[in-house]
BARO-540433 format. One record per residue (C-alpha): x, z, y; residue in three letters. Coordinates in pm, 1 decimal. Last residue first. Layout:
<recs>
<rec><xx>X</xx><zz>Z</zz><yy>Y</yy><aa>ALA</aa></rec>
...
</recs>
This chain:
<recs>
<rec><xx>1233.4</xx><zz>1009.0</zz><yy>2373.1</yy><aa>UNK</aa></rec>
<rec><xx>888.8</xx><zz>943.1</zz><yy>2368.5</yy><aa>UNK</aa></rec>
<rec><xx>610.0</xx><zz>708.2</zz><yy>2555.4</yy><aa>UNK</aa></rec>
<rec><xx>251.9</xx><zz>803.7</zz><yy>2454.6</yy><aa>UNK</aa></rec>
<rec><xx>-74.0</xx><zz>650.0</zz><yy>2392.1</yy><aa>UNK</aa></rec>
<rec><xx>-409.3</xx><zz>704.2</zz><yy>2537.5</yy><aa>UNK</aa></rec>
<rec><xx>-708.6</xx><zz>460.1</zz><yy>2517.5</yy><aa>UNK</aa></rec>
<rec><xx>-850.8</xx><zz>449.2</zz><yy>2885.1</yy><aa>UNK</aa></rec>
<rec><xx>-937.4</xx><zz>79.6</zz><yy>2882.8</yy><aa>UNK</aa></rec>
<rec><xx>-629.1</xx><zz>-44.6</zz><yy>3081.8</yy><aa>UNK</aa></rec>
<rec><xx>-409.7</xx><zz>176.5</zz><yy>2863.3</yy><aa>UNK</aa></rec>
<rec><xx>-378.8</xx><zz>514.2</zz><yy>2920.5</yy><aa>UNK</aa></rec>
<rec><xx>-42.3</xx><zz>720.2</zz><yy>2924.4</yy><aa>UNK</aa></rec>
<rec><xx>94.8</xx><zz>1077.0</zz><yy>2792.7</yy><aa>UNK</aa></rec>
<rec><xx>485.5</xx><zz>1117.1</zz><yy>2869.8</yy><aa>UNK</aa></rec>
<rec><xx>677.2</xx><zz>1242.4</zz><yy>2571.9</yy><aa>UNK</aa></rec>
<rec><xx>1016.9</xx><zz>1437.3</zz><yy>2570.6</yy><aa>UNK</aa></rec>
<rec><xx>1220.3</xx><zz>1569.5</zz><yy>2254.4</yy><aa>UNK</aa></rec>
<rec><xx>1120.0</xx><zz>1737.2</zz><yy>1929.5</yy><aa>UNK</aa></rec>
<rec><xx>1168.6</xx><zz>2109.5</zz><yy>2063.6</yy><aa>UNK</aa></rec>
<rec><xx>946.7</xx><zz>2031.6</zz><yy>2362.6</yy><aa>UNK</aa></rec>
<rec><xx>977.6</xx><zz>1845.5</zz><yy>2679.5</yy><aa>UNK</aa></rec>
<rec><xx>636.0</xx><zz>1702.4</zz><yy>2860.1</yy><aa>UNK</aa></rec>
<rec><xx>649.2</xx><zz>1430.3</zz><yy>3121.7</yy><aa>UNK</aa></rec>
<rec><xx>351.6</xx><zz>1484.2</zz><yy>3386.8</yy><aa>UNK</aa></rec>
<rec><xx>15.8</xx><zz>1451.4</zz><yy>3403.0</yy><aa>UNK</aa></rec>
<rec><xx>-135.7</xx><zz>1127.9</zz><yy>3250.0</yy><aa>UNK</aa></rec>
<rec><xx>4.1</xx><zz>791.9</zz><yy>3383.1</yy><aa>UNK</aa></rec>
<rec><xx>-220.0</xx><zz>478.7</zz><yy>3417.2</yy><aa>UNK</aa></rec>
<rec><xx>-164.9</xx><zz>170.7</zz><yy>3268.7</yy><aa>UNK</aa></rec>
<rec><xx>-233.1</xx><zz>-172.3</zz><yy>3427.8</yy><aa>UNK</aa></rec>
<rec><xx>76.4</xx><zz>-403.2</zz><yy>3397.7</yy><aa>UNK</aa></rec>
<rec><xx>255.2</xx><zz>-223.8</zz><yy>3664.3</yy><aa>UNK</aa></rec>
<rec><xx>191.2</xx><zz>95.2</zz><yy>3530.0</yy><aa>UNK</aa></rec>
<rec><xx>308.2</xx><zz>4.0</zz><yy>3194.9</yy><aa>UNK</aa></rec>
<rec><xx>665.3</xx><zz>-115.4</zz><yy>3383.2</yy><aa>UNK</aa></rec>
<rec><xx>682.6</xx><zz>189.3</zz><yy>3580.5</yy><aa>UNK</aa></rec>
<rec><xx>610.9</xx><zz>415.2</zz><yy>3262.8</yy><aa>UNK</aa></rec>
<rec><xx>866.7</xx><zz>232.4</zz><yy>3067.5</yy><aa>UNK</aa></rec>
<rec><xx>1131.5</xx><zz>297.9</zz><yy>3348.1</yy><aa>UNK</aa></rec>
<rec><xx>1039.0</xx><zz>678.5</zz><yy>3360.6</yy><aa>UNK</aa></rec>
<rec><xx>1074.9</xx><zz>733.2</zz><yy>2984.5</yy><aa>UNK</aa></rec>
<rec><xx>1403.7</xx><zz>544.7</zz><yy>2932.5</yy><aa>UNK</aa></rec>
<rec><xx>1547.9</xx><zz>472.1</zz><yy>2573.3</yy><aa>UNK</aa></rec>
<rec><xx>1151.7</xx><zz>431.3</zz><yy>2456.4</yy><aa>UNK</aa></rec>
<rec><xx>1030.2</xx><zz>531.3</zz><yy>2101.3</yy><aa>UNK</aa></rec>
<rec><xx>653.1</xx><zz>443.1</zz><yy>2135.3</yy><aa>UNK</aa></rec>
<rec><xx>370.5</xx><zz>679.7</zz><yy>2044.8</yy><aa>UNK</aa></rec>
<rec><xx>20.6</xx><zz>561.2</zz><yy>1945.4</yy><aa>UNK</aa></rec>
<rec><xx>-291.2</xx><zz>778.3</zz><yy>1939.4</yy><aa>UNK</aa></rec>
<rec><xx>-545.6</xx><zz>879.2</zz><yy>1700.9</yy><aa>UNK</aa></rec>
<rec><xx>-872.7</xx><zz>1101.8</zz><yy>1777.4</yy><aa>UNK</aa></rec>
<rec><xx>-882.3</xx><zz>949.1</zz><yy>2112.9</yy><aa>UNK</aa></rec>
<rec><xx>-1026.0</xx><zz>1165.9</zz><yy>2411.9</yy><aa>UNK</aa></rec>
<rec><xx>-1370.8</xx><zz>1080.1</zz><yy>2501.5</yy><aa>UNK</aa></rec>
<rec><xx>-1585.4</xx><zz>820.0</zz><yy>2667.7</yy><aa>UNK</aa></rec>
<rec><xx>-1458.7</xx><zz>504.0</zz><yy>2549.9</yy><aa>UNK</aa></rec>
<rec><xx>-1714.9</xx><zz>228.8</zz><yy>2668.1</yy><aa>UNK</aa></rec>
<rec><xx>-1963.8</xx><zz>82.3</zz><yy>2441.8</yy><aa>UNK</aa></rec>
<rec><xx>-2031.2</xx><zz>-265.0</zz><yy>2367.5</yy><aa>UNK</aa></rec>
<rec><xx>-1744.1</xx><zz>-337.1</zz><yy>2105.4</yy><aa>UNK</aa></rec>
<rec><xx>-1501.6</xx><zz>-610.2</zz><yy>2067.6</yy><aa>UNK</aa></rec>
<rec><xx>-1214.0</xx><zz>-570.0</zz><yy>1826.3</yy><aa>UNK</aa></rec>
<rec><xx>-860.1</xx><zz>-561.9</zz><yy>1941.6</yy><aa>UNK</aa></rec>
<rec><xx>-595.0</xx><zz>-599.5</zz><yy>1682.2</yy><aa>UNK</aa></rec>
<rec><xx>-227.5</xx><zz>-444.8</zz><yy>1680.1</yy><aa>UNK</aa></rec>
<rec><xx>-18.1</xx><zz>-602.7</zz><yy>1475.8</yy><aa>UNK</aa></rec>
<rec><xx>284.2</xx><zz>-379.1</zz><yy>1330.7</yy><aa>UNK</aa></rec>
<rec><xx>585.6</xx><zz>-339.8</zz><yy>1515.6</yy><aa>UNK</aa></rec>
<rec><xx>966.6</xx><zz>-548.3</zz><yy>1455.3</yy><aa>UNK</aa></rec>
<rec><xx>865.2</xx><zz>-766.1</zz><yy>1729.4</yy><aa>UNK</aa></rec>
<rec><xx>488.6</xx><zz>-692.5</zz><yy>1863.8</yy><aa>UNK</aa></rec>
<rec><xx>209.6</xx><zz>-912.4</zz><yy>1648.8</yy><aa>UNK</aa></rec>
<rec><xx>-72.6</xx><zz>-926.1</zz><yy>1918.9</yy><aa>UNK</aa></rec>
<rec><xx>-420.4</xx><zz>-969.5</zz><yy>1874.1</yy><aa>UNK</aa></rec>
<rec><xx>-744.4</xx><zz>-1087.4</zz><yy>1972.7</yy><aa>UNK</aa></rec>
<rec><xx>-1116.3</xx><zz>-1064.9</zz><yy>1877.5</yy><aa>UNK</aa></rec>
<rec><xx>-1426.1</xx><zz>-1215.2</zz><yy>2069.5</yy><aa>UNK</aa></rec>
<rec><xx>-1596.5</xx><zz>-1388.6</zz><yy>1769.8</yy><aa>UNK</aa></rec>
<rec><xx>-1315.2</xx><zz>-1598.1</zz><yy>1682.0</yy><aa>UNK</aa></rec>
<rec><xx>-978.3</xx><zz>-1502.7</zz><yy>1779.4</yy><aa>UNK</aa></rec>
<rec><xx>-740.8</xx><zz>-1488.9</zz><yy>2123.7</yy><aa>UNK</aa></rec>
<rec><xx>-359.5</xx><zz>-1430.2</zz><yy>2020.9</yy><aa>UNK</aa></rec>
<rec><xx>-135.4</xx><zz>-1263.6</zz><yy>2259.6</yy><aa>UNK</aa></rec>
<rec><xx>215.2</xx><zz>-1373.6</zz><yy>2216.1</yy><aa>UNK</aa></rec>
<rec><xx>449.7</xx><zz>-1087.3</zz><yy>2145.9</yy><aa>UNK</aa></rec>
<rec><xx>651.2</xx><zz>-861.1</zz><yy>2352.4</yy><aa>UNK</aa></rec>
<rec><xx>557.1</xx><zz>-457.5</zz><yy>2366.5</yy><aa>UNK</aa></rec>
<rec><xx>439.7</xx><zz>-415.3</zz><yy>2728.9</yy><aa>UNK</aa></rec>
<rec><xx>373.4</xx><zz>-776.5</zz><yy>2764.2</yy><aa>UNK</aa></rec>
<rec><xx>171.3</xx><zz>-811.0</zz><yy>2456.0</yy><aa>UNK</aa></rec>
<rec><xx>16.5</xx><zz>-499.5</zz><yy>2486.2</yy><aa>UNK</aa></rec>
<rec><xx>-138.4</xx><zz>-600.3</zz><yy>2820.3</yy><aa>UNK</aa></rec>
<rec><xx>-234.8</xx><zz>-939.4</zz><yy>2740.0</yy><aa>UNK</aa></rec>
<rec><xx>-433.5</xx><zz>-807.3</zz><yy>2417.0</yy><aa>UNK</aa></rec>
<rec><xx>-622.8</xx><zz>-571.3</zz><yy>2626.9</yy><aa>UNK</aa></rec>
<rec><xx>-751.0</xx><zz>-875.7</zz><yy>2888.8</yy><aa>UNK</aa></rec>
<rec><xx>-873.5</xx><zz>-1074.1</zz><yy>2572.7</yy><aa>UNK</aa></rec>
<rec><xx>-1008.3</xx><zz>-794.3</zz><yy>2371.0</yy><aa>UNK</aa></rec>
<rec><xx>-1257.9</xx><zz>-697.7</zz><yy>2691.7</yy><aa>UNK</aa></rec>
<rec><xx>-1488.8</xx><zz>-403.4</zz><yy>2594.5</yy><aa>UNK</aa></rec>
<rec><xx>-1200.5</xx><zz>-286.5</zz><yy>2334.1</yy><aa>UNK</aa></rec>
<rec><xx>-1209.6</xx><zz>-97.7</zz><yy>1993.1</yy><aa>UNK</aa></rec>
<rec><xx>-876.5</xx><zz>-108.1</zz><yy>1858.7</yy><aa>UNK</aa></rec>
<rec><xx>-748.6</xx><zz>-217.8</zz><yy>1508.4</yy><aa>UNK</aa></rec>
<rec><xx>-389.4</xx><zz>-111.9</zz><yy>1396.1</yy><aa>UNK</aa></rec>
<rec><xx>-266.5</xx><zz>-365.7</zz><yy>1141.2</yy><aa>UNK</aa></rec>
<rec><xx>-137.2</xx><zz>-404.8</zz><yy>786.1</yy><aa>UNK</aa></rec>
<rec><xx>-50.2</xx><zz>-83.1</zz><yy>711.3</yy><aa>UNK</aa></rec>
<rec><xx>124.7</xx><zz>-68.5</zz><yy>345.3</yy><aa>UNK</aa></rec>
<rec><xx>-6.1</xx><zz>-4.0</zz><yy>-6.3</yy><aa>UNK</aa></rec>
</recs>
């Protein structure tokens, strides 16, 4: 068994796939029935499924992205439409910054 893809509900899959493709690399692909996906180099395919409802509460699952420079990654993500949540946190595991993609889905940059 292996992880095939991560599927994220989205109000606008075409827009969200472009954000993630710009952030992680790879080419955004628009598919039939409103779906879209991107296959980041060295990563797992991220697919975006069209749904009518908006995100209202905290995700039960989020993605962590290992980065060399948290602040530089934040600047890039914000320039693409993400938002920063709070400040960089540091604990015994390292440092992380909570972010939200353009539709409000949480993810983190970790170092």
